[in-house]
Each structure stands twice: as structure tokens, then as C-alpha cells.
N, C-alpha and C positions, 0 to 999 in steps of 0.2 A: 534568569533561566530562559532558555530559548523555547518558544512554543511552535507548534506546527504551522507552516505556511502553506498556501495553496500553490501547487506546482503549475506555473504558467509558462508557456513558451516551450522550454526543452522537455518538460514532462507533462504531457497532456493526459486527460482521462485518468487521473489518480484513482486508486482503487477504492472509490467510495462504496463500491459494491464488492469490496475485496473478498476473495474467495474464502480463505480459511481452509482450502483444500484443493490445490491445483495438482492433480496427480500425474499430469503429463502423459496420458496414454495416447499412443500414436496409432491411427487407423490407416493401414496400408491397402486393405481391400475388404470388401464386405464378406463376413464370415458365414452368413446364412441368408436364406431367401424366405420371405413369408408373404402371404396374400393379405390384402386389405390395407395397403398404404393409403393414407388419406388422399394424397394428390393424384393417386392412380385411379380413384373411383371415377366412373364415367362423367358424372356431373361436374366434378372439380376439374378434371382434365379438359372438358369442353369449355369451361369458363376460362381457363388459362389460355387455350387456343383462341378463344374469342377476344381476350384482352390483347393478345399479340397481334391479331388481325386489325384491331382498332388502332393500335400504335402504328403499325405499318401503313395504314390507310390515312390516318388523320393527324398523327403527332407532328408538330411543326418542326422540331429540331432533329439533329442527327441522334441516332441511338447506338448503344454499345451492347451487343448481345451478352457479353460476359458480365457486364454491370447489371443487366436485367436479371440474369440468372442468380447473381449474388443477392439481389433484392428479394427474390423468391425464397432463398434459403433463410435469409434474415427474418422474413415474415413468418415462416413456419415456426421458428423458435420463439418469436415474439408472441405467437398465438398461444403459447403455454401460459401466458400471463404471469410469469415468474420473473421478478426483477433481477434475480441472480443468474439466470440462464441467458446466454448471448451467443450469437453467431458472429465470428470475426472474418472479415476479408483478409487476404494475405497481408495487405499493408497494415491493417488494424492489429493483426496478431503479432506482427513484427514489433510494432510500437508497444503493445501490451507486454510482451516479453521483456523489452528493454526497461519499461517502467517497473515491472515486478522484480527484476534482477537488481535494480538500484545502481546500475552503471550504464553509461551511454557515451557515444561519441559527441563531444561538445567542449565547452570552455568553463563550465562550472558556475553558471549564474542563473538566477531566476529573473524572468522578464515578463513585462505586462504591457499590452498595447494601450496607448493613450488616445484620446479623442481626436487629436490632430494627426494621428497616424504614426507618430514617433513611438519609440519603445523605451519604457522606463526599466532600469536595472533595479530590481527590488532587493536582491541580495547577492553577494559574491561569497562563494564558499571558500573556507580555508584550504590551503594546499591544493588549490585548483588553478589552472592557467589564467583565468580571467583576473582573479585577484592579484596573482603574482605579476601579471603584465601591467597592473596599475589601474584597472577598472575599479570603480567604487559604487556602492549602493547609492542611488539618487542620480547617477549619470543618465543622460538622455541619449539614446542611440539614434542617429539620423541616417547613417549610411554604413553598409557592410560590403566591403570591396566596391564593386561598381553598382550596387543595388541601393536605390533610394528607398528606404524602408516605408516611407509614406505612400508609396505607389503599389505596394504588394501586401499580402496577408502575412501575419506573424509566422504562420506555419511555413511559408515559403522561405523566410529568413532562416528559420530553424533548419529546414532541409538543406539549404545552401551551406550552413555551417557544418552540418554533419558530413556532408560530402567532402569537406576539407580535412577529414581526420588524417593525422600524421603530417599535416601541412600547417598553414597559418592563414589568418584573415586580417584585413586592415579595417579597423572600426573608427568611424568618426563619431565622437560623443561631445555633448554639451555639458559643462560642469559649472555649477553655481547659478546665480540668478541676477537679473537686472544688469547693471553696468559691470558687475564683477564676473558675468558669465564668460567663459572661455571655450574655444573650440579646440579639441585635442584629437590627434591622430595616433591611435594605439594599435600596435601589432600584437595579436594574440595567437599562440599556438593552439591547435585543435588536437585533443588527445582523448583517450578513454578516461572518463571522469567517474568517480564513485560518489554517489550521493550520500550525504550523512542521514542516517535514520536513528542514530543514538546520540544523545547529548548527556554529558555527565559533569558533576562538580561535587566538591565537598562542602556541605553546609556546616553551620555551627554545631558544636557538641559532637563532632566527628560523625555526623550523619551523612552517609553517601546518598547521592541523588542520581538516578539514571532515568532519562526520559526516552521511551521508544516510540517513535512516530508512526512506524509501520513495520511489519515483518517481511522484509525483502530478503533476497538471497545474500546480500552483504551484511545483514543485520546481526547474524550470530557472531561473526568475528569482531564487529564493532562493539557488541555487548561484552564479549569476554575481555577485550582490550580495556574497556572502561571499568569493568568489575575487578579485574586484576590490579589495575592502577589504584583504584580506591582502596583495595585491600592493602596494597603496599603503603598507601598514605595513612594507614591506621584507622580505617573505617570501623566504627563500633555498631552501627545499625544502617539499614538501607531503605530508601524509598524508591520504588519503581513506578514511574508515572506513565500510565496507559491512557490518559484522557485524550479524546479525539483520535485515537488510533483505530482505523477502520478494519484492521486485520492483516491478512497476507498469507504467506506460505505455512502450511501445517508443519512441515518438517523443521522449519526454522524455529517456530515457537516451542516445539518439542525439544530441540537441541538446547535452547536457552533454559527451559524448565529442568532439563537433566543436570544443569549446573547447580540447582538449588533444592530439588525435590528429594525426599527419601525414596526408597525402592517401592515401586508399585505402578498402578495404571495412571497415566497422565490424562487420558480421555479415551473413549471408544465410540465407534460409529455403528449404525445399523442401516442397511439399505432396504429397498422395497420388498426384497425377498426374505428379510429377516437375517441376512448374513451379517455377522458381527466381526469387526476388526478392532484390535486393541493396540494402543500405543503405550509403551512402557518406559519408565525411568529405572535405571540400574541402581540408583541411590549411591553413587560413588562419592559424591561431594555435597551432601545435604547442608543447607545453610544453617549456621549455628549462631547467627546474630539476629536480633529483632528485625522484622521486615514489615513494611506497609506498602500496599499497592493502591494507587490512585486511579479511579475510574469515573466515567460520567456517561451520559446518554448517548454519546458518540463513540464509546468504546465498544467495538463489535468483533464478532467472529473469533479470530485467533487471540485477540485481547481477552475475550471472554473465556477461552480455553485456559489462558494464563491465570486470570482471576479466579476461575472456578476451581482449578487445581490447588491454588494457594489456600482458598477458603475451605475446601474439603479436607485437605491435609492439616489444616489449622497451624500452618507454619508462619502465618503472618496475618495482618489485619487489613481488610479491604475497606477503603475509605472513599467517600464521594457520593455519587447518586447512581441509581439503578442503570445498568448497562443497556445497550441497544436491543439485545435479544435476537441475535442471528445464530441459531443453532443448527444450521444445515451446511453441508459440505458440497463443494463443486468439483467436478472432474473436467479436465480439458482433454479433448481428443483432437489431434491434429491430422490434417489430410495432406497427401503428397503435394498438392498445389500451393501449400503454405497457409491455407485457410484453417480454421479451427472452430469447434463448438464447445462452449462451456455449459454444462448441465448440472443442475442440482441432483445429486445421486444418493445422499444419505443424511440422516440426522446424526448429530453427535451428542454425547452425554458426558457429564463431569465424572470424576472418579467414583462418586457415590451414586451415580445413576440419574442425576437431575437433567431433565430436558429443558433447556433455557430458551428454546425458540419462541419468539413473540412474547417472552416473559422477561428475559434478562436476568442478571445476577444482582441481587440486593446486597449492598455493602454491609459489612459488620457495623460500621459507624456511618450514618447518613449525614452528610454535610453539603448543603446547597452552595452553588457557586455565587460569588459576589463580585461585581465589576469593580476593578481597582484594588482588590485585595484577594490574595489566594488563601482563603479560609481552609480549603481542603488540605493544602500542603502544611499549613500551620498546625492543623489538627493532627496530621500524620506525624509531624515532628514532635508534637506534645506527647502523643502516645508512645513513640519510640524512646523519648527521653525518660519516660517514666517506667518503661517496660524492661525488666531484667531478662537476661537470657533464660531460655527454658528448654527442656528436653523435647526433641522432636517426636511426633507420633510414629508408630511402627509402620503405618502404610494406609493407603486408601481402601475403601470398601466398595 
């Protein structure tokens, strides 16, 4: 079974602080005016002016006024002391959206910089141009077009490749070791590539296995494709693996849960004003086979929404270790210049009203991880193999 890799090169800043609630609210203009803004207070305004005077008078290098302004905005949000709130420059927000959507302009490989400046291909994805052109995991990239990769940052190589979308690049790679090492010139088309976030297979005893590494925009259709294929192959029970899944989009996890939940609340949120928003499942296709969900201490946010709903509705068995405990939702507000701010705006609660923030979800069956052996998956399969089908509960409370 494939486990989650760290996205290096093409996908940077993976959602380790994944929202669990990117609501995409766009701010086009200020709707109201109020007195008492922190930075407008005389003391703070004077300090900012003093800092700018010092920079103008003494700072050795050239300055960029826009970059300085972006730094002030970042600092204001960082002053909240909230690890989930963040200010994005236009460039950062573009990258964040590409990462969260799960598709990007590229060639479908994972890359990692090596100490000598060359680039290691960590993985080549199926049905992506890199693999189809002949690149292999383990190849060492030394040149991309006329760029010697040892003389630039990995980010510059990535940017160059992205600029070639709908075109192609010439890559020089080293393959093999020692006397058997060979130098290859490979032409690779650059296209819009969809990153896999769902992996599936049929285990013994007709136990279906679906691993979800993150809840991206592309994850729902990847999940339904895998789920339907396993059903066609005669799946009699199902394991959903959410270990090390940091979260992602709320609407995506809700769409996936609607494929298996009975009718009722999936989860609900409450903001600082006590306003409540509920997310529902219509219960059109509740799961009718035994289900197990695998979690660990790095299962966070949207993963906990999933596990919490399964546990509260008692439609499956949660196996593993206590989850991360991220029970807050972020909203993203975008500005016309392309920048954006992500703010923590509400708490979320499981169908039965549990607040799991800083607490996590305790599995029904606790199984610690062990290096070299997947005891958690083994236990899940043991439970499923012994568990007959059962009637679903009427709904959450």
C-alpha cells in the first residue's frame, strides 16, 4: 500500500496546517469603518514611521515598498499567535490554491534537492507526462533545458517548468550507479497534472482499502472512482485510511461522507457570535457493509470530521491512536491584488456535539503503530472479517 510522501519541488507548503474550512470569501472593498484600529493608534503609527525612516537612512541594500507593506500585513496576522491564521502574498496565494486544488502545471513527479545541487526524482506518478516520457524514480536531474540545476534553487527549476505548460522541456538525467551510470536526454511534455490523493486496492477476504492522503478539490471524484471500482470487484467490507491526513476542504469531506452516511448532520460550526451553520447528509446511499477507519496523531481537521461522523453514527469502527485535535475552521478572504488572509473563524462539532479541539477523537479500538508492521491495518481487517453486516442507525443527534 502506498503511504503519503512529502511534496517537494512541485508542491511546496503542503497543508500541514490544512484548513478544514476554506470558504473562499472574496473581499472587494471595505464594508464598514470603525475607530480603534491597532496600527492607527498614534504610538504604533509613529513607530512604523520611525522604522521606515531608519530603513531609508541606514539600510544597506535596495528596498521594495510593496514587499515592506506585505511584511507589515503578515506581521499583523502573525501577532494573533494562531498557527492556523496566515496572510498570503499574491504569489503565495496562487501557490496555495494550486496545492489545495490538487492539480498544477507540471510533469507529474516528486523532486528533492541533493547536497551537490542535483535533483533526485523521488516518485513518478502514473498517467502523468514524466513517467510516460520515460523518467524513473531514482533518476538524478542535472539539467532542464539550458539550466544547470546545480547553479539555481529548486524553486527556480519548478518555475521554469511551469512556464512551459502546453509545451515541453529537455531534461538531462543520470540513471544507475558507478560504471553502469548513463546519461539520458529525455523530452517531457508539460501539461496540467492531477495529483493523486486517493489510493485503493482489494485486500484479502474481499476487504476494500481506500487511503485518502488529503482532502483536495480532486479528491471527491478520485474517491468515488475507487469506491465504485471496489464495489464492482465484489467488496464485502471497507477500510478507509486517514492516517497522516492533515485535512483540506470542508466541502470535499462532506461530499465524500454523503456517499456513506445516513440522513442527518455531518458536523456543525459556531462562530464568535454564536451563529451556527449545519452541514447535512441526505442519506441517499448509506453504507451497508462493515467499515473501519484508520487514524493516528497526524489525522487532523477534515480527517477528524470524517472519523467523528463515522463514530457518532456508529456506522463503522475507528481504529488507531487519538487524532490531532484540530476542531477549528478557517475562512479565506481574497483581495483584488491577489493576496489573501486565512483566519480561524469558528469551532466545529461532531454530529453529537463533541468539541474535539485540542482533544482529538479517541478510536473505538486503540492500536499503537509499530515500525515494520502495520498492526492498525491488521486489526481493522480482523474486525471487519469477524463483523457481520448490521442495520444502520436512524441518524445523528
